[in-house]
N, C-alpha and C positions, 0 to 999 in steps of 0.2 A: 401755670394753671390755665386751663382752657374752659370753654363753655360749650354747651349743647343746647340747641334751640328746639323746644318741643311745644307745639301748639302756641307759638308766639312767646313762650316763656324761656328765658335764659337760665340754664342749670349749670352750676359750677362743677367742674371736674378737676380731680387732682392730676399730677403729672403722669400717672399711669392710666388715666381715663375712668377712675372710680368716682362715684358721686361724693362731693364734699359733705353734703347734708343728706342723711338717710331719708328725711321727710320729703325730699324732692322726688322720690321714686313713685312711679305709677306704671301701669301697664303700657301706656304710650311711651314713656321713657325707656322701658325695657325693650320695646320694639325698635326704637331708634338706635339704642346701644347695640342691639343684635344686628341691625342692618350694617352698622359700622364694622362688624366682625364677619359680614357675609353669611349671616344665619337668619333663616326664616323660622320664627318660633312656632313649634308644633305643640300639640297637647302634651306630649312627653316632656318638652322643654318647660312648659308652664308648671307641670307637676313638680319638677325638680326645683324650679325657682320658688314656688310656694313653700315647698319643704325647707329650703334654705332659709327663707324668711322666718319660718317657725323655729328652726334651729337657733337662729340669731336671737329671736325673742326669748328663747329658753335659756341660752348660754351666754349671750352678749358677745359672741365672737363668730367669725366666719370659719367654718371647718376646713381643715386641710383635706387632702384627697382621701386618706384612709378613714377618718371619721365621717366624711361625706358619704363614702361607700357604705359604711356600717349603718349610718342613720337612714340612708335611702333603703337599704335592705330591710331594716327593722320596720320602716313605715310603709314601703311599697312592695316588698317581697324581693327575693333573690334574683328574679328575672330582670328587675330594674336596678337593683342595688348591686351592681357589679362594674368593674373597671371598663370592660369593652363597651357596655351600653352607654356609660357616662362619657367616655372618651369620644364615642361616635357623635353624641349630642353636642359636645362642647369642644370640638376640634383638638382633642388630645390634652386639654388643660382644664378638666372639669372644675376643680376647686377655684382656680383664679377666675376663669371666664364666667362660670355660673354665679359666683359672688358678685362680679361686676354687673351682670345682667339683672341680678336680684336687688341691685342698689345697695349692696353691703360693702364693708371695707375689704380690702385685699387680705386674704388669710396671712397671718403673721409669719408662718414658716415657708411661704412660697416666694421664690426668687422673682 
């Protein structure tokens, strides 16, 4: 287990870099996690992160790639809910990386 220091607070991470406690998430935590992945969060990123947190609140799980694409298309439209767009935003691993940045657990069927 490792930690992430954000605004002077230590945040516990699991072996894969996901938050141990969902309540530790904040926009600042997301920014620091994104920096570790060499991503500068844009409005498009935030839109997906907020959507993921809504999905988690609704279903109590982090979506794998296909459900993430379908849910994004349903909520944001086909121009944003597609594989190329999400892969571009999240370095080719949208389900895993977006869940991590949104402070959610790793999707269960992702390696």
